[in-house]
Backbone as JSON Lines, residues from 0, in Angstrom:
{"i":0,"aa":"M","n":[206.84,150.74,109.33],"ca":[208.01,150.92,108.35],"c":[208.12,152.3,108.13]}
{"i":1,"aa":"F","n":[209.88,152.62,107.99],"ca":[210.37,153.92,107.81],"c":[210.76,154.15,106.5]}
{"i":2,"aa":"T","n":[211.11,155.13,106.12],"ca":[211.76,155.64,104.73],"c":[213.47,155.86,105.14]}
{"i":3,"aa":"G","n":[213.87,156.18,105.96],"ca":[215.25,156.44,106.24],"c":[215.59,157.94,105.83]}
{"i":4,"aa":"I","n":[214.33,158.82,105.73],"ca":[214.61,160.19,105.32],"c":[214.51,160.98,107.0]}
{"i":5,"aa":"I","n":[215.39,161.43,107.45],"ca":[215.49,162.27,108.67],"c":[214.93,163.73,108.59]}
{"i":6,"aa":"L","n":[214.0,163.83,108.85],"ca":[213.6,165.56,109.11],"c":[213.45,166.26,110.32]}
{"i":7,"aa":"H","n":[213.63,165.27,111.37],"ca":[213.65,165.74,112.75],"c":[214.86,165.25,113.54]}
{"i":8,"aa":"Q","n":[215.26,166.04,114.74],"ca":[216.33,165.67,115.43],"c":[215.72,165.73,116.69]}
{"i":9,"aa":"G","n":[216.04,165.18,117.91],"ca":[215.69,165.24,118.97],"c":[216.93,165.48,119.93]}
{"i":10,"aa":"K","n":[216.71,165.54,121.21],"ca":[217.72,165.44,121.94],"c":[217.71,164.6,123.16]}
{"i":11,"aa":"V","n":[218.49,163.61,123.94],"ca":[218.44,162.66,124.8],"c":[218.23,163.37,125.98]}
{"i":12,"aa":"E","n":[217.13,163.31,126.71],"ca":[216.61,163.89,128.2],"c":[217.46,163.08,128.97]}
{"i":13,"aa":"E","n":[217.38,161.5,129.2],"ca":[217.68,160.92,130.21],"c":[217.68,159.5,129.62]}
{"i":14,"aa":"L","n":[218.75,158.46,130.1],"ca":[218.61,157.08,130.06],"c":[218.72,156.75,131.21]}
{"i":15,"aa":"I","n":[217.73,155.99,131.69],"ca":[217.57,155.31,133.21],"c":[217.98,153.88,132.98]}
{"i":16,"aa":"Q","n":[219.12,153.26,133.62],"ca":[219.18,151.74,133.65],"c":[218.4,150.99,134.36]}
{"i":17,"aa":"K","n":[217.62,149.91,134.05],"ca":[216.72,149.2,134.9],"c":[217.61,147.71,135.13]}
{"i":18,"aa":"E","n":[216.88,146.93,135.99],"ca":[217.61,145.88,136.24],"c":[217.29,144.78,134.95]}
{"i":19,"aa":"H","n":[216.26,145.06,134.07],"ca":[216.04,144.11,133.01],"c":[215.67,145.54,131.82]}
{"i":20,"aa":"G","n":[216.85,145.8,131.31],"ca":[216.57,146.79,129.77],"c":[216.73,148.39,130.62]}
{"i":21,"aa":"A","n":[216.16,149.13,130.05],"ca":[216.18,150.53,130.41],"c":[214.99,151.55,129.9]}
{"i":22,"aa":"V","n":[214.9,152.77,130.19],"ca":[213.91,153.82,129.77],"c":[214.9,154.79,128.99]}
{"i":23,"aa":"L","n":[214.17,155.13,127.75],"ca":[215.05,156.35,127.24],"c":[214.1,157.43,126.94]}
{"i":24,"aa":"K","n":[214.56,158.43,127.29],"ca":[213.49,159.71,127.59],"c":[213.9,160.71,126.38]}
{"i":25,"aa":"V","n":[213.48,161.02,125.51],"ca":[213.77,162.09,124.55],"c":[213.05,163.16,124.22]}
{"i":26,"aa":"R","n":[213.53,164.57,124.14],"ca":[213.06,165.77,124.15],"c":[212.78,165.82,122.63]}
{"i":27,"aa":"V","n":[211.51,165.69,121.91],"ca":[211.23,166.08,120.73],"c":[210.89,167.2,119.98]}
{"i":28,"aa":"G","n":[210.88,168.04,120.75],"ca":[210.2,169.53,120.42],"c":[208.95,169.15,119.49]}
{"i":29,"aa":"D","n":[208.9,170.43,118.77],"ca":[207.28,170.48,118.25],"c":[207.41,169.34,116.71]}
{"i":30,"aa":"W","n":[206.27,168.97,116.59],"ca":[205.86,167.95,115.65],"c":[204.69,168.75,114.85]}
{"i":31,"aa":"D","n":[204.7,168.29,113.64],"ca":[203.33,168.72,112.97],"c":[202.0,168.02,113.32]}
{"i":32,"aa":"T","n":[202.11,167.19,114.03],"ca":[201.04,166.61,114.49],"c":[201.2,165.89,115.76]}
{"i":33,"aa":"P","n":[200.37,165.78,116.76],"ca":[200.59,165.41,118.05],"c":[201.2,164.04,117.9]}
{"i":34,"aa":"I","n":[202.11,163.41,119.0],"ca":[202.46,162.18,118.92],"c":[201.6,161.57,119.96]}
{"i":35,"aa":"E","n":[201.29,160.33,119.69],"ca":[200.48,159.58,120.45],"c":[200.9,158.48,121.15]}
{"i":36,"aa":"G","n":[200.48,157.8,122.17],"ca":[201.01,156.85,123.04],"c":[200.96,155.4,122.37]}
{"i":37,"aa":"G","n":[201.62,154.63,122.15],"ca":[201.58,153.58,121.12],"c":[202.19,153.28,119.79]}
{"i":38,"aa":"E","n":[202.6,154.64,119.39],"ca":[202.98,154.69,117.89],"c":[204.41,154.63,117.81]}
{"i":39,"aa":"S","n":[204.82,153.94,116.79],"ca":[206.03,153.66,116.59],"c":[207.26,154.84,115.9]}
{"i":40,"aa":"I","n":[208.18,155.06,116.75],"ca":[209.27,156.21,116.35],"c":[210.65,155.65,116.1]}
{"i":41,"aa":"A","n":[211.19,155.76,114.88],"ca":[212.91,155.17,115.12],"c":[213.66,156.53,115.77]}
{"i":42,"aa":"N","n":[214.29,155.77,116.54],"ca":[215.36,156.39,117.17],"c":[216.87,155.96,116.78]}
{"i":43,"aa":"N","n":[217.55,156.84,115.99],"ca":[218.74,156.7,115.42],"c":[218.5,155.16,114.77]}
{"i":44,"aa":"G","n":[217.38,154.91,113.98],"ca":[217.08,153.69,113.28],"c":[216.67,152.67,114.16]}
{"i":45,"aa":"V","n":[216.22,152.77,115.23],"ca":[215.71,151.7,116.13],"c":[214.19,151.78,116.3]}
{"i":46,"aa":"C","n":[213.6,151.0,115.99],"ca":[212.15,151.39,115.8],"c":[211.86,150.92,117.63]}
{"i":47,"aa":"L","n":[210.97,151.98,118.27],"ca":[210.88,151.95,119.62],"c":[209.06,152.44,119.43]}
{"i":48,"aa":"T","n":[208.6,152.04,120.58],"ca":[206.99,152.32,120.75],"c":[206.9,153.32,122.11]}
{"i":49,"aa":"V","n":[206.31,154.41,121.73],"ca":[205.92,155.33,122.7],"c":[205.3,154.87,124.01]}
{"i":50,"aa":"A","n":[205.99,155.08,125.21],"ca":[205.49,154.63,126.24],"c":[204.89,155.67,127.2]}
{"i":51,"aa":"G","n":[205.51,156.64,127.02],"ca":[204.83,157.69,127.88],"c":[205.14,159.1,127.22]}
{"i":52,"aa":"I","n":[204.47,160.14,127.49],"ca":[204.45,161.32,127.0],"c":[204.36,162.26,128.1]}
{"i":53,"aa":"E","n":[204.97,163.51,128.24],"ca":[205.18,164.32,129.15],"c":[205.83,165.8,128.7]}
{"i":54,"aa":"D","n":[204.8,166.5,128.33],"ca":[205.16,167.9,127.19],"c":[205.49,167.28,126.06]}
{"i":55,"aa":"D","n":[206.97,167.61,125.79],"ca":[207.66,167.26,124.59],"c":[208.72,166.27,125.02]}
{"i":56,"aa":"V","n":[208.83,165.46,126.01],"ca":[209.67,164.37,126.53],"c":[208.86,162.99,126.22]}
{"i":57,"aa":"I","n":[209.58,162.32,125.39],"ca":[208.87,161.17,124.95],"c":[209.76,159.99,125.9]}
{"i":58,"aa":"S","n":[208.81,158.96,126.09],"ca":[209.62,157.57,127.06],"c":[209.42,156.53,126.1]}
{"i":59,"aa":"F","n":[210.44,155.74,126.05],"ca":[210.57,154.55,125.49],"c":[211.39,153.47,126.26]}
{"i":60,"aa":"D","n":[210.6,152.27,126.33],"ca":[211.07,151.36,127.11],"c":[212.15,150.34,126.03]}
{"i":61,"aa":"L","n":[213.19,150.15,126.6],"ca":[214.26,149.41,125.88],"c":[214.45,147.97,126.64]}
{"i":62,"aa":"L","n":[214.53,146.97,125.65],"ca":[214.65,145.69,126.17],"c":[216.23,145.38,125.95]}
{"i":63,"aa":"P","n":[216.41,144.39,126.79],"ca":[218.0,144.02,126.98],"c":[218.54,143.68,125.56]}
{"i":64,"aa":"E","n":[217.9,142.96,124.96],"ca":[218.28,142.89,123.21],"c":[218.7,144.03,122.47]}
{"i":65,"aa":"T","n":[217.78,144.95,122.86],"ca":[217.87,146.34,121.99],"c":[219.32,146.92,122.42]}
{"i":66,"aa":"L","n":[219.65,146.89,123.97],"ca":[220.71,147.37,124.25],"c":[221.95,146.68,123.93]}
{"i":67,"aa":"R","n":[221.85,145.17,123.77],"ca":[222.96,144.57,123.13],"c":[223.36,145.03,121.79]}
{"i":68,"aa":"C","n":[222.37,145.06,120.85],"ca":[222.45,145.12,119.72],"c":[222.53,146.55,118.89]}
{"i":69,"aa":"T","n":[222.25,147.23,119.75],"ca":[222.27,148.85,119.48],"c":[223.3,149.78,120.06]}
{"i":70,"aa":"T","n":[223.28,151.15,119.54],"ca":[224.41,152.03,120.53],"c":[223.31,152.68,121.37]}
{"i":71,"aa":"L","n":[222.02,152.32,121.5],"ca":[220.86,153.38,122.38],"c":[221.54,153.43,123.84]}
{"i":72,"aa":"G","n":[222.29,152.27,124.44],"ca":[222.47,152.12,125.68],"c":[223.6,152.84,126.24]}
{"i":73,"aa":"A","n":[224.34,153.46,125.1],"ca":[225.45,154.4,125.35],"c":[225.23,155.85,125.49]}
{"i":74,"aa":"L","n":[223.74,156.17,124.97],"ca":[223.57,157.56,124.63],"c":[223.68,158.33,126.01]}
{"i":75,"aa":"K","n":[224.17,159.61,125.73],"ca":[224.23,160.28,127.08],"c":[223.33,161.55,126.75]}
{"i":76,"aa":"S","n":[223.05,162.35,128.05],"ca":[222.09,163.32,128.33],"c":[222.49,164.33,127.35]}
{"i":77,"aa":"G","n":[221.75,165.03,126.97],"ca":[222.34,165.98,125.47],"c":[222.36,165.54,124.48]}
{"i":78,"aa":"A","n":[222.61,164.6,124.19],"ca":[223.1,164.1,122.65],"c":[222.02,164.25,121.68]}
{"i":79,"aa":"P","n":[222.42,164.4,120.56],"ca":[221.22,164.48,119.36],"c":[220.69,163.16,118.99]}
{"i":80,"aa":"I","n":[219.63,162.92,118.4],"ca":[219.28,161.73,118.21],"c":[218.42,162.15,116.75]}
{"i":81,"aa":"N","n":[218.73,161.18,116.03],"ca":[217.66,161.08,114.47],"c":[216.39,160.32,114.76]}
{"i":82,"aa":"L","n":[215.25,161.06,114.4],"ca":[213.89,160.75,115.01],"c":[213.03,160.54,113.72]}
{"i":83,"aa":"E","n":[212.34,159.59,113.47],"ca":[211.59,159.57,112.18],"c":[210.3,158.77,112.85]}
{"i":84,"aa":"R","n":[209.15,158.95,112.35],"ca":[207.91,158.46,112.52],"c":[207.58,157.64,111.68]}
{"i":85,"aa":"S","n":[206.55,156.59,111.92],"ca":[206.36,155.42,111.1],"c":[205.43,156.09,109.95]}
{"i":86,"aa":"L","n":[205.68,155.45,108.47],"ca":[205.09,155.84,107.75],"c":[203.41,155.65,107.61]}
{"i":87,"aa":"E","n":[202.88,156.57,106.78],"ca":[201.33,156.17,106.6],"c":[200.97,156.21,105.34]}
{"i":88,"aa":"L","n":[199.86,155.64,105.08],"ca":[199.41,155.54,103.49],"c":[199.41,156.77,102.89]}
{"i":89,"aa":"G","n":[199.97,156.87,101.82],"ca":[199.93,158.2,100.93],"c":[201.58,159.14,101.33]}
{"i":90,"aa":"D","n":[202.15,158.53,102.18],"ca":[203.46,159.48,102.27],"c":[204.41,159.06,101.38]}
{"i":91,"aa":"K","n":[205.39,160.23,101.25],"ca":[206.28,159.67,100.19],"c":[207.29,159.06,100.55]}
{"i":92,"aa":"M","n":[207.69,157.94,99.75],"ca":[208.84,157.3,100.02],"c":[210.17,157.73,99.46]}
{"i":93,"aa":"G","n":[210.7,158.5,99.91],"ca":[212.01,159.19,99.6],"c":[213.22,158.43,99.6]}
{"i":94,"aa":"G","n":[213.35,157.44,100.68],"ca":[214.57,156.35,100.83],"c":[214.47,155.34,100.25]}
{"i":95,"aa":"H","n":[214.52,154.35,101.28],"ca":[214.05,153.02,100.99],"c":[213.42,152.11,101.96]}
{"i":96,"aa":"M","n":[212.97,151.02,102.08],"ca":[212.2,150.27,103.11],"c":[213.06,150.07,104.18]}
{"i":97,"aa":"V","n":[212.87,150.79,105.47],"ca":[213.86,150.35,106.73],"c":[212.52,150.26,107.87]}
{"i":98,"aa":"F","n":[212.91,149.15,108.32],"ca":[211.93,148.57,109.38],"c":[212.26,148.69,110.84]}
{"i":99,"aa":"G","n":[213.29,149.43,111.08],"ca":[213.89,149.9,112.22],"c":[214.25,148.61,113.2]}
{"i":100,"aa":"H","n":[214.67,147.45,112.18],"ca":[215.29,146.46,113.09],"c":[216.72,146.25,112.79]}
{"i":101,"aa":"V","n":[217.41,146.8,113.51],"ca":[218.97,146.76,113.44],"c":[219.54,145.45,113.63]}
{"i":102,"aa":"D","n":[220.62,145.29,112.55],"ca":[221.48,144.2,112.26],"c":[222.77,143.93,113.46]}
{"i":103,"aa":"C","n":[223.11,145.16,113.3],"ca":[224.57,145.15,114.16],"c":[225.07,146.65,114.24]}
{"i":104,"aa":"M","n":[226.19,146.89,114.95],"ca":[226.52,148.02,115.35],"c":[227.94,148.37,114.08]}
{"i":105,"aa":"A","n":[228.22,149.1,113.4],"ca":[229.25,149.58,112.55],"c":[230.12,150.79,113.12]}
{"i":106,"aa":"R","n":[231.42,150.61,113.04],"ca":[232.4,151.86,113.46],"c":[232.66,152.55,112.58]}
{"i":107,"aa":"M","n":[232.59,153.82,112.61],"ca":[233.25,154.54,111.42],"c":[234.97,154.87,111.61]}
{"i":108,"aa":"I","n":[235.32,154.68,110.47],"ca":[236.72,154.44,110.48],"c":[237.74,155.53,109.67]}
{"i":109,"aa":"G","n":[236.9,156.44,109.1],"ca":[237.44,157.32,108.08],"c":[236.6,158.24,107.24]}
{"i":110,"aa":"T","n":[237.15,159.44,106.78],"ca":[236.08,160.1,106.1],"c":[237.23,160.76,104.96]}
{"i":111,"aa":"Q","n":[236.77,161.05,103.83],"ca":[237.25,161.85,102.67],"c":[236.42,162.47,101.97]}
{"i":112,"aa":"E","n":[236.91,163.86,101.66],"ca":[236.27,164.85,101.02],"c":[236.09,164.71,99.54]}
{"i":113,"aa":"E","n":[235.0,164.9,98.77],"ca":[235.14,164.73,97.51],"c":[234.34,165.77,96.81]}
{"i":114,"aa":"G","n":[234.81,167.04,96.53],"ca":[234.12,168.27,96.2],"c":[233.22,168.42,97.65]}
{"i":115,"aa":"S","n":[231.92,168.43,97.28],"ca":[230.95,169.14,98.26],"c":[230.47,167.86,98.96]}
{"i":116,"aa":"F","n":[230.71,166.64,98.45],"ca":[230.44,165.26,98.93],"c":[231.5,164.98,100.19]}
{"i":117,"aa":"L","n":[231.32,163.98,100.77],"ca":[232.14,163.13,101.96],"c":[231.81,161.8,101.88]}
{"i":118,"aa":"V","n":[233.06,160.96,101.5],"ca":[232.86,159.69,101.75],"c":[233.2,159.01,102.96]}
{"i":119,"aa":"M","n":[232.41,158.41,103.72],"ca":[232.42,157.82,105.16],"c":[232.71,156.35,104.94]}
{"i":120,"aa":"S","n":[233.92,155.83,106.05],"ca":[233.99,154.63,105.63],"c":[233.77,153.85,107.01]}
{"i":121,"aa":"F","n":[233.05,152.66,106.98],"ca":[233.08,151.83,108.44],"c":[233.22,150.36,108.24]}
{"i":122,"aa":"E","n":[233.49,149.76,109.4],"ca":[233.73,148.49,109.81],"c":[232.73,147.81,110.39]}
{"i":123,"aa":"A","n":[232.62,146.39,109.91],"ca":[231.48,145.92,110.67],"c":[231.75,144.52,110.7]}
{"i":124,"aa":"D","n":[230.98,143.57,111.06],"ca":[231.09,142.16,110.92],"c":[231.22,141.56,109.45]}
{"i":125,"aa":"P","n":[231.86,140.81,109.18],"ca":[231.85,140.45,107.62],"c":[230.49,139.89,107.3]}
{"i":126,"aa":"E","n":[229.96,138.86,108.42],"ca":[228.77,138.53,107.96],"c":[227.65,139.45,107.52]}
{"i":127,"aa":"H","n":[227.39,140.44,108.21],"ca":[226.73,141.57,107.79],"c":[227.3,142.27,106.21]}
{"i":128,"aa":"V","n":[228.59,142.82,106.2],"ca":[229.12,143.46,105.16],"c":[228.76,142.43,103.92]}
{"i":129,"aa":"R","n":[228.73,141.31,103.87],"ca":[228.62,140.55,102.51],"c":[227.36,140.77,102.14]}
{"i":130,"aa":"M","n":[226.36,141.03,103.0],"ca":[225.1,141.52,102.51],"c":[224.91,142.82,101.83]}
{"i":131,"aa":"L","n":[225.8,143.62,102.13],"ca":[225.9,145.16,101.2],"c":[226.07,145.18,99.83]}
{"i":132,"aa":"V","n":[225.27,145.66,98.9],"ca":[225.44,145.71,97.63],"c":[226.04,147.09,97.23]}
{"i":133,"aa":"P","n":[227.28,147.34,96.46],"ca":[227.52,148.37,95.88],"c":[226.45,149.33,95.21]}
{"i":134,"aa":"K","n":[226.04,150.64,95.4],"ca":[224.92,151.46,94.54],"c":[223.79,150.97,95.34]}
{"i":135,"aa":"G","n":[223.65,149.86,96.34],"ca":[222.41,149.55,96.98],"c":[222.27,150.67,98.06]}
{"i":136,"aa":"S","n":[221.36,150.23,98.94],"ca":[220.97,150.96,100.28],"c":[221.24,150.43,101.53]}
{"i":137,"aa":"V","n":[221.63,151.06,102.32],"ca":[221.7,150.82,103.56],"c":[221.31,151.46,104.78]}
{"i":138,"aa":"A","n":[220.84,151.47,105.74],"ca":[220.57,152.35,106.75],"c":[221.49,152.39,107.99]}
{"i":139,"aa":"L","n":[222.02,153.59,108.41],"ca":[223.12,154.0,109.25],"c":[222.26,155.1,110.12]}
{"i":140,"aa":"D","n":[222.33,154.55,111.53],"ca":[221.41,155.34,112.32],"c":[220.27,155.85,112.05]}
{"i":141,"aa":"G","n":[219.44,155.07,111.17],"ca":[218.28,155.28,110.55],"c":[217.87,156.19,109.55]}
{"i":142,"aa":"I","n":[219.35,156.41,108.81],"ca":[219.59,157.42,107.61],"c":[219.84,156.62,106.1]}
{"i":143,"aa":"S","n":[218.89,156.58,105.2],"ca":[218.9,155.89,103.94],"c":[220.06,156.39,103.41]}
{"i":144,"aa":"L","n":[220.85,155.62,102.93],"ca":[222.09,155.98,102.24],"c":[222.58,155.16,101.26]}
{"i":145,"aa":"T","n":[223.37,155.52,99.87],"ca":[223.94,154.7,98.89],"c":[225.02,154.18,99.41]}
{"i":146,"aa":"V","n":[225.29,152.87,99.28],"ca":[226.3,152.03,99.33],"c":[227.52,152.08,98.56]}
{"i":147,"aa":"G","n":[228.93,152.57,98.74],"ca":[229.97,152.6,97.91],"c":[230.6,151.11,97.79]}
{"i":148,"aa":"P","n":[232.17,151.2,97.74],"ca":[232.84,150.02,97.66],"c":[232.65,149.25,98.67]}
{"i":149,"aa":"V","n":[232.64,147.89,98.53],"ca":[232.48,147.16,99.88],"c":[233.59,146.24,99.72]}
{"i":150,"aa":"R","n":[234.09,145.81,101.02],"ca":[235.28,144.81,100.99],"c":[234.85,144.01,102.05]}
{"i":151,"aa":"E","n":[235.81,143.17,102.55],"ca":[235.26,142.02,103.7],"c":[234.76,142.48,104.85]}
{"i":152,"aa":"R","n":[235.43,143.48,105.47],"ca":[235.03,144.03,106.7],"c":[234.49,145.29,106.47]}
{"i":153,"aa":"E","n":[234.62,146.21,105.53],"ca":[234.4,147.52,105.34],"c":[233.61,148.21,104.15]}
{"i":154,"aa":"F","n":[232.95,149.01,104.28],"ca":[232.33,149.56,103.31],"c":[232.11,151.29,103.18]}
{"i":155,"aa":"E","n":[231.6,151.81,102.17],"ca":[231.77,153.08,102.2],"c":[230.26,153.85,101.94]}
{"i":156,"aa":"V","n":[230.08,154.71,102.6],"ca":[228.53,155.83,102.08],"c":[228.9,156.94,101.78]}
{"i":157,"aa":"Y","n":[228.1,157.36,101.05],"ca":[228.28,158.76,100.07],"c":[227.23,159.85,100.75]}
{"i":158,"aa":"L","n":[227.83,160.99,101.42],"ca":[226.88,161.78,102.14],"c":[226.87,163.04,101.31]}
{"i":159,"aa":"I","n":[225.84,163.84,101.28],"ca":[225.57,165.02,100.73],"c":[225.48,165.89,101.88]}
{"i":160,"aa":"P","n":[225.89,167.5,101.5],"ca":[225.71,168.46,102.71],"c":[224.37,168.25,103.34]}
{"i":161,"aa":"E","n":[223.31,168.18,102.87],"ca":[222.06,167.98,103.22],"c":[221.96,167.05,104.48]}
{"i":162,"aa":"T","n":[222.58,165.92,104.2],"ca":[222.47,164.75,105.15],"c":[223.51,165.27,106.29]}
{"i":163,"aa":"L","n":[224.7,165.77,106.2],"ca":[225.26,166.15,107.08],"c":[224.81,167.24,107.95]}
{"i":164,"aa":"E","n":[224.05,168.05,107.55],"ca":[223.43,169.26,108.12],"c":[222.28,168.71,109.09]}
{"i":165,"aa":"R","n":[221.59,168.01,108.41],"ca":[220.15,167.51,109.07],"c":[220.16,165.99,110.02]}
{"i":166,"aa":"T","n":[221.36,165.49,110.19],"ca":[221.59,164.46,110.9],"c":[222.84,164.1,111.77]}
{"i":167,"aa":"T","n":[222.76,163.16,112.62],"ca":[223.83,163.11,113.5],"c":[225.25,162.45,112.82]}
{"i":168,"aa":"L","n":[225.31,161.99,111.58],"ca":[226.28,161.79,110.76],"c":[227.58,163.1,110.85]}
{"i":169,"aa":"G","n":[226.91,163.95,110.45],"ca":[227.91,165.45,110.47],"c":[228.76,165.54,111.89]}
{"i":170,"aa":"T","n":[228.45,165.01,112.99],"ca":[229.24,165.09,113.98],"c":[230.29,163.66,114.29]}
{"i":171,"aa":"L","n":[229.85,162.69,113.48],"ca":[230.51,161.46,114.07],"c":[231.9,161.68,113.94]}
{"i":172,"aa":"K","n":[232.51,160.89,114.84],"ca":[234.1,160.94,114.8],"c":[234.49,159.38,114.55]}
{"i":173,"aa":"P","n":[235.82,159.36,114.43],"ca":[236.52,157.75,113.98],"c":[236.23,156.91,115.25]}
{"i":174,"aa":"G","n":[235.63,156.07,115.39],"ca":[235.91,154.97,116.25],"c":[234.35,155.03,116.83]}
{"i":175,"aa":"E","n":[233.57,155.97,116.3],"ca":[232.11,155.98,117.16],"c":[231.33,154.77,116.57]}
{"i":176,"aa":"A","n":[230.56,154.45,116.96],"ca":[229.46,153.54,116.54],"c":[228.04,153.72,116.05]}
{"i":177,"aa":"V","n":[227.77,153.36,114.97],"ca":[226.27,153.72,114.56],"c":[225.44,152.35,114.34]}
{"i":178,"aa":"N","n":[224.1,152.37,114.16],"ca":[223.23,151.49,114.38],"c":[223.33,150.98,112.81]}
{"i":179,"aa":"L","n":[223.31,149.66,112.16],"ca":[223.29,149.25,110.5],"c":[222.16,148.4,110.75]}
{"i":180,"aa":"E","n":[221.39,148.62,109.82],"ca":[220.11,147.81,109.2],"c":[220.49,147.45,107.72]}
{"i":181,"aa":"I","n":[220.49,146.12,107.09],"ca":[220.64,145.9,106.15],"c":[219.52,146.06,105.15]}
{"i":182,"aa":"D","n":[219.58,146.36,103.8],"ca":[218.36,146.48,103.08],"c":[217.59,145.35,102.88]}
{"i":183,"aa":"M","n":[216.23,144.96,103.22],"ca":[215.49,144.15,103.26],"c":[215.42,142.98,102.1]}
{"i":184,"aa":"L","n":[215.45,143.68,100.77],"ca":[215.65,142.8,99.6],"c":[216.83,142.35,99.47]}
{"i":185,"aa":"A","n":[217.8,143.19,99.87],"ca":[219.34,142.47,99.42],"c":[219.57,141.35,100.41]}
{"i":186,"aa":"R","n":[219.1,141.46,101.91],"ca":[219.25,140.26,102.65],"c":[218.27,138.88,102.24]}
{"i":187,"aa":"Y","n":[216.92,139.33,101.6],"ca":[216.46,138.07,101.03],"c":[217.17,137.51,99.85]}
{"i":188,"aa":"V","n":[217.76,138.32,99.15],"ca":[218.49,137.89,97.84],"c":[219.74,137.02,98.22]}
{"i":189,"aa":"H","n":[220.28,137.77,99.41],"ca":[221.79,137.03,100.0],"c":[221.32,135.67,100.18]}
{"i":190,"aa":"Q","n":[220.3,135.69,101.3],"ca":[219.8,134.15,101.72],"c":[219.52,133.13,100.99]}
{"i":191,"aa":"Y","n":[218.76,133.66,99.98],"ca":[218.33,132.71,98.64],"c":[219.55,132.03,98.15]}
{"i":192,"aa":"V","n":[220.53,133.14,97.65],"ca":[221.69,132.64,96.95],"c":[222.34,131.69,97.82]}
{"i":193,"aa":"S","n":[222.57,132.14,99.01],"ca":[223.54,131.18,99.91],"c":[222.68,129.73,100.37]}
{"i":194,"aa":"A","n":[221.43,129.65,100.23],"ca":[220.96,128.37,100.3],"c":[221.28,127.57,99.13]}
{"i":195,"aa":"R","n":[221.26,128.26,97.97],"ca":[221.32,127.37,96.67],"c":[222.54,126.9,96.78]}
{"i":196,"aa":"E","n":[223.62,127.75,96.88],"ca":[224.87,127.42,96.92],"c":[225.4,126.2,98.1]}
{"i":197,"aa":"A","n":[224.6,126.49,99.01],"ca":[224.95,125.32,100.36],"c":[224.05,123.87,99.75]}
{"i":198,"aa":"G","n":[223.47,123.89,98.98],"ca":[222.36,122.86,98.64],"c":[221.24,122.56,99.41]}
{"i":199,"aa":"A","n":[220.8,123.92,99.96],"ca":[219.97,123.7,100.98],"c":[218.55,124.03,100.33]}
{"i":200,"aa":"Q","n":[218.44,124.36,99.11],"ca":[217.04,125.29,98.72],"c":[216.13,123.99,98.49]}
{"i":201,"aa":"A","n":[215.12,123.8,99.48],"ca":[214.09,122.67,98.97],"c":[213.4,122.79,97.66]}
{"i":202,"aa":"E","n":[213.54,121.56,97.1],"ca":[212.86,121.19,95.99],"c":[211.27,121.04,95.91]}
{"i":203,"aa":"L","n":[210.52,121.81,95.17],"ca":[208.87,121.81,95.47],"c":[208.33,120.4,94.59]}
{"i":204,"aa":"D","n":[207.77,119.64,95.04],"ca":[206.99,118.67,94.53],"c":[206.0,119.29,93.43]}
{"i":205,"aa":"P","n":[206.17,118.99,92.26],"ca":[205.07,119.71,91.33],"c":[203.53,118.98,91.39]}
{"i":206,"aa":"A","n":[203.71,117.56,92.22],"ca":[202.33,117.43,92.2],"c":[201.57,117.94,93.22]}
{"i":207,"aa":"Q","n":[202.39,118.72,94.36],"ca":[201.7,119.32,95.52],"c":[201.85,120.66,95.41]}
{"i":208,"aa":"G","n":[202.45,121.39,94.39],"ca":[202.47,122.56,94.24],"c":[201.12,123.54,94.09]}
{"i":209,"aa":"S","n":[200.21,122.83,93.63],"ca":[198.93,123.51,93.59],"c":[198.03,123.5,94.93]}
{"i":210,"aa":"R","n":[198.55,122.78,96.14],"ca":[197.86,122.65,97.23],"c":[197.88,124.01,97.72]}
C-alpha cells in the first residue's frame, strides 16, 4: 500500500518490449535505504515488483494487462517518473490509501491558475468518473490529490506549487494521459449504493446471521 505522497523521481532508462509484456528499467538514483529485490515500488501510480537491480537501475516486469490499462507502455527513455516505496508500519500517512491498482487512464484537457494554485481538468470514462467525490481523494500518476467539481466525463483537481515542483504533473500537457486510481472507500460506497438501487443487495437471513 502507498500514500500518494511523492518524495522521489526517477528517469526511464529503457522500455524493452517483449512478446508477452515488457521490461521497464528505471534509474532511481539514491535512496535513504537500499532497494531490495521483490519489494513493491509504485511507478507513476502502478504497483510493480522489483525484478532486478544493477547499480541504481531497477528493472520491473510489465504484464500485458499493465500495458493495456496504464500509461507505462508509452514511456520513453529519459522521461521522469514518480516513484514511491510501499508503506512500512509506523510510516506517516500523509495522503490517502493508494494500492497501485490503476482503474483507467485519464487525459488532461486544460488548466487554470487561481493565485498560486493550479486547477487541472481531466477527462475519463464516465464509469469511473461517477465514482469520484468532490472534496474526496483520487490518485493520478500515483499522486494523492483532492477532487474538485465532477461532471459526467470530466473532473478537476487542485495542485499546490509543491506538487507541481516534485511530480510529473508540472510538465503535463493537454492531451497527455495519466494513470487514475479511484479511492478505495469511494469505490466500496459506490458499489454498495449501486447494488441497492438495482435491487441486487442480498438480504441476510437473521436465523443464519450468527453462523
